[in-house]
C-alpha positions in Angstrom: 173.3 32.7 -110.4 176.9 34.0 -112.8 177.0 35.5 -116.0 178.1 32.8 -117.7 175.8 30.5 -116.7 172.8 33.0 -117.2 173.7 34.3 -120.7 173.3 30.8 -122.2 170.2 30.1 -120.2 169.1 33.4 -122.0 170.0 31.9 -125.2 168.8 29.2 -124.7 164.9 31.3 -123.7 166.4 33.4 -126.7 166.5 30.7 -129.4 162.6 29.0 -127.9 160.7 32.6 -128.3 161.8 32.3 -131.3 160.8 29.7 -133.2 157.5 29.8 -131.9 157.7 33.5 -132.5 157.9 32.0 -136.2 155.8 29.3 -136.1 152.5 31.8 -135.1 154.2 34.9 -137.8 155.5 34.6 -141.0 157.8 37.3 -139.7 161.1 37.8 -140.7 163.6 36.1 -139.4 166.2 38.1 -137.8 167.7 35.5 -135.5 168.9 36.0 -132.3 171.7 38.2 -130.8 174.1 38.8 -128.1 173.8 43.0 -126.8 175.2 44.2 -123.9 172.1 46.0 -122.9 171.4 47.0 -118.4 168.1 45.6 -118.2 169.6 42.2 -119.6 173.4 43.0 -118.1 172.2 43.4 -114.7 169.8 40.9 -113.7 170.0 37.5 -111.9 168.0 35.5 -114.2 167.6 34.8 -117.6 166.6 37.1 -119.6 165.5 38.1 -123.0 164.1 41.6 -125.3 162.0 40.9 -128.6 161.9 43.1 -131.1 158.4 42.2 -133.5 159.3 44.7 -136.2 159.5 47.8 -137.6 156.6 50.6 -137.7 158.2 51.8 -140.8 158.6 49.1 -142.8 155.8 48.8 -145.7 154.4 45.1 -144.1 155.7 44.6 -141.2 153.8 48.6 -140.0 150.7 47.2 -141.3 150.6 43.6 -139.9 151.5 45.4 -136.7 148.6 47.7 -136.7 146.3 43.9 -136.9 145.1 42.8 -134.0 144.9 39.7 -134.7 148.8 39.4 -136.0 149.4 41.3 -132.4 147.5 38.2 -130.5 149.5 35.5 -133.1 152.5 37.1 -131.3 151.7 37.3 -128.0 150.4 33.8 -128.2 154.3 32.8 -129.7 156.1 34.7 -127.7 154.3 32.6 -124.4 154.5 29.4 -126.5 158.3 29.9 -126.2 158.5 31.0 -122.8 156.7 27.6 -121.6 158.1 25.6 -123.7 161.5 26.9 -122.5 160.5 26.2 -119.2 159.2 22.8 -119.3 162.4 21.4 -121.8 165.3 24.2 -120.2 164.9 25.9 -118.2 162.7 23.7 -115.3 161.5 26.0 -112.6 164.0 24.6 -109.6 162.7 25.4 -105.6 164.0 28.8 -103.5 166.5 27.2 -101.2 
C-alpha cells in the first residue's frame, strides 16, 4: 500500500479509536497526532500507537491502576477498530 494512502487510512483509524475510547472513559482528549516512528513508517497496513495515560499523573495514574478503567479503555479501543473496519476500510479479499 502506498505511503500517503496508508497514512490517510491510519489517521481514519486513529480518529475512530480516539472517539470510541473517549466515549468509554472520561479521559482527556489530546487529539490525533502524527509521528515518524519506525513501527508506523515501515508497515504495509494502517497502524496506530495508542497512549492511554501517564502513570506519573495524579489522576491518570490512579485510573491506570483500576481494572474497570482498563476494561473500558480496551473496550473503547476494540470498538474503534471495529467501527473503522466496518465503515472506513471494509476488509477486502486478498488477490
